[in-house]
N, C-alpha and C positions, 0 to 999 in steps of 0.2 A: 447467204448460206446455201449448200447445195446436200442433199442426201441421197446417197446412191444404195439403193436396194439390190442386192444381189439374193440369187436363188440356189438352190442345191440340190441336186435330186440324189435321194437316198433308194438305193436298190434293195428289195426285200430280202431277206436271207432265207426267207422261205413262201413259197407260191403258194402252197396246196399242202394237206396232207399226203403223208407217204401211200394210202392206200389209191387215192385218186392220181398221183404222180405217178406211181407203176403203173396204170392202166391207160391215163390220158395225158400223161407226160408231163415234165417241171413248168407248168402254166397254172395261171390260177382256172380253178374247178367254179362251174357253178352249184347254186346250194343243191340243186335235184341231184348232181353225181356224189357231192359230198355228203348225202343223206341215204345214196341207194346201193352203190356199187360195193362190192368188197366187204360186206359188212359184217355179214353171218360169216362164222367161224367154218372151217373145213379141217382143223388138225388139232390134235392134241385138247381133246373133249375130256371132260371131269371123269365123265361116266355112264356107260350107256341108259336109256329111258328103263327101270323098271317093270313096265307093261310091256316092252318089247327088246328083248336084251339082245335078239340078233342083229337090232339097228344100232346105227351113231345116232346121235343127235344132226338134225340135217342130213339124213340118209341121201344118198342119189339113188339108191335103189328102192325107194319108196314109190318108183313110177316106171311103168316099162319104157317111157320117154328118156332117150339118153341124147344128151348134151355134152357138147366138151366143156364148153362154160357157158354156164348157166349165168350168167351176167353180160351174154350180149343183146340180151333183150333190152328194151328201152319201152319208157310209157310214153307215148307220143304228145300225152298231156304233160308231160314232167309233174308229175303232181309227186310232191313229199307233204309231209304233213301240214306245212304252212300252206303251201299252194292250195292243197286239197279242200281246208278248212275254209279257206276263201272264195275258191269257189261254190261250195254247198252254200256260205253265208248271202251269197248273190242270188243264188237259186231260190234258197227258202224267203228272202225277202220279198223276192215277186209270187211265190208261190203263197204266205202269208198275206198279201195285199189281195190276192185274188179269192182265198178265202172269206176275207172280211167284207169283199166287196158281195160275192154270192150271198150270204149271211144278210148284209146292209139290204138290199135291195129284194130280199126273199123270194130268191131264184124259184126256191124248191117248192114254194108254196104256187107258183105259175108251171109247174109239173104238171101234168094228168098222172094220177095214180097209177096207170100201167104201166109208165116209163118210170116213174121210181120203182115200182115192183121190180122189172125188169133190170135196172142199174143194182138192188140191194142183190137179185141172186146172179147176176151174172159179170159182177164187178169186187164187190163188197169182201165176197168170200177168197178173195185175191190175197186178203190181207195173210190168211194161214200158208199160205202158198210162198209168201214172201218169208216169213218165219223160218220156212224149211231152207229155201235159197241163201238166209241169213249162215243158218247152221253148214251148207255145204261150200260155201266161201270159207268160212272159219278153218273148215277141214284142210284144206287146200292152203289156206292161209298157216295153220300149226304144221303142216309136215310137207310144206313147200322148202326150196334148197336156197334159194339164192333171195335178200330183199327187195333186188329190185324187180322180183315178180311175186314175192309176199303179200309185198304192201298195197299189191294192186287187188290181192283177193280181199284185205281185210279193208281197204276203202269199200268196195263192192257190199261187204258183210254188213255194215255200217249204215251204206246208203239203203242197203234192204231194210233196215228196222226201220228207218226212216220212211219208207215206202207204206209199208205197213201199218204204220201210223196215220200217216195221210188216207189211206183208206178205210179206216176206222174213223175217220172224221168224216170223211164222206159220206160215211152212214150214220153218223150222228148229225148231220147238217140236212140230211131227208128225212128223219123222223123228228126231230125238233129237241135231240138230245135225250131221248127218251130210250134208249140202248134196243131197243127194240128189234132195228135194224141190225144190231151187230149179232144179238141171238139167232135172229133168223137167218143169216148169213153162216154162223157157226154148225148151225142143223143142215145147211145146203154142202158144206163142207163134208159133213159127217156121213149125211143118207142119201142126198140128191146123187139119182142115176150120173148125171151130167157132170158130176165133179169129180165122180170115185175114179175115172183113169189118172187125172193131174194128180189127186192124191197118192195114188199107188206108184206113178212115176218119180215122185219126190223122195215118198221112202223108198223105194228101192235105189235111189242114189245114195240117201244116206248110210246106206250097208255097201258103198263102193269102198274099195281100201287104197286105190291108186288115185293121189290127187288128182293127178291131169286129166284122168279121165272123168273124174268129176265135174272138170274144170266146162270139157267136152258137153258131158250132160246137160248140165245146168247152164253155166253163162253162155254157151255155143248153139246148140241144138233149139233148147228148152225155152230159154229167153228171144230167141229171135220168133220162132215160132208162136210163143204168147202172147208176145209186144206187139206184133203185127196183128192178131187177132183181136185184142182187145182195145190197146190206146192205137188202132188205126183204125180198123175196120168197123169194129163195135163203137167207134165214137163215129164214126160217118153215119154209122145204119140210127145210131139213136138221136142223131140231130136230125136225122129225117121223119123223126117220130116225136120230133116237139121237145127233147131234151138236148139242145143245142149250148147250154149256159154248162153243161157236166164238162164243156171241154177247158175251161176255164180252173177246174180241180183238178184235172189229171195233167195238166202241161206239166208240173215236174215229171212225172214219169214219163212223159214222152222226151222230155230235153235230157233228162237224166239216163236214159238207153241210149241215144246219140254219143253220149258223152263216153259211156261205159264202153260203145260199143268200140270205138277208135282203139281204146286199152285193148279189148278182147282180141281185136282183126291183126294187133300189131304182134301180140302175144302168140299168136295160131300161127301167123306166117313165117314169125321167123323161128319157132318150133317147126313146121313142115318141110322148111329149107334146109334145114339142116344136115339131114339124110335120109335116104328111100326107106331105111327102115323105121325113121319118125313117121315119114309119111304114109307109110303101111299100116304102122299101128294105131294112127291117129284116123285115119279113113276107114278103119275097121270100126273101130268106136262109133264114128261118126254114124255109119251106115245101122248099126246095131240101134243107136238112140235115136236116131232118125225115123225109125219103121216103129218104136214103142212109141215114141212121142206123138207120131199122127194117130196111131189108131188110141190114144189113150186121151187127145183133146178133140179128135173128132166129134163125138158126144157134145162139147161145150161149143166148138167153133160154129155148131148148126143151133143151137137154140139161141146164141147170144147174135149172131149175123146172119147165118144159112146154111146150105148144103155147098155152096162156092167158095165158103170161108178158108177152111182146110190146103185147098188146093194153092189157094192164091198166097197164102203164108209160107207153103212149102217152095211156091218158086222166088219166095223173098231168101229163105235160109238157101237154097241151092245158087243164087246168085253172088250172094255172101261167102259161100266156099268154093265157089268158083273163083272169086276174086283174090283168094290165101292160096290157092295151089292145090285145093281137093274137087 
């Protein structure tokens, strides 16, 4: 007795959703494409915002930057909610292991009092700056136009909350969970002359109404300078002073900034290349906020690293801008 098994190929009636079919063609779309493109409505809104009746929801006039189609942007990481959560879970797992190892070995006790004091003064107050960064990215998320851009701001904002919490934990690890370091860090943030420039800068950005200018001021200019000063130069300086174990506590911030920079650079480059108007507008913003950031960060950079720190971080920013056409 023989058995003949036949196979049949069934063509699916629909390969993808209509919105991805219109943009990418009638073929299977990736999860990133399905969750990111052409999601935000562009017409037939129910009502205008009560707090801003001259604007529509997702109004493109909320920024001076003009794009024929905001959905031409693409996150090189291809983050939508699922991939974003998975990536952060992996990074958090490594970080939690580092923190447990630091505490188990009693690494804080092996640091000199001077090193611990410098970390508390030059690093821990950044938890307040990260909360400001969270608010700025949430603003851009709230008033941006296309989901493919906006979701990047939301993920960035949530990451900043996580970084603020890790900075708080660093303070607790250094003082044996007594919270004295957090109280002292807040005092530095509120009164120390070294921090008042950064504090002023962030508060000024909070008042900006153009969401893309907020992106330039916070994610492009300030983050590039600040993360280079603190998480590269300060890390190297504190290592030479006997605080090498700090490196395992700030690995999350270092890896996150590399990851985030890919999205920031892609968003900036696509927008700049759209038109001469965008290039001119963004260059004006960059020049304005770069000048402010250099002046406001200089006192902190000198105390944390030395008098050459600001110039070194400025070179990093200028090289980054050159790569995206600025």
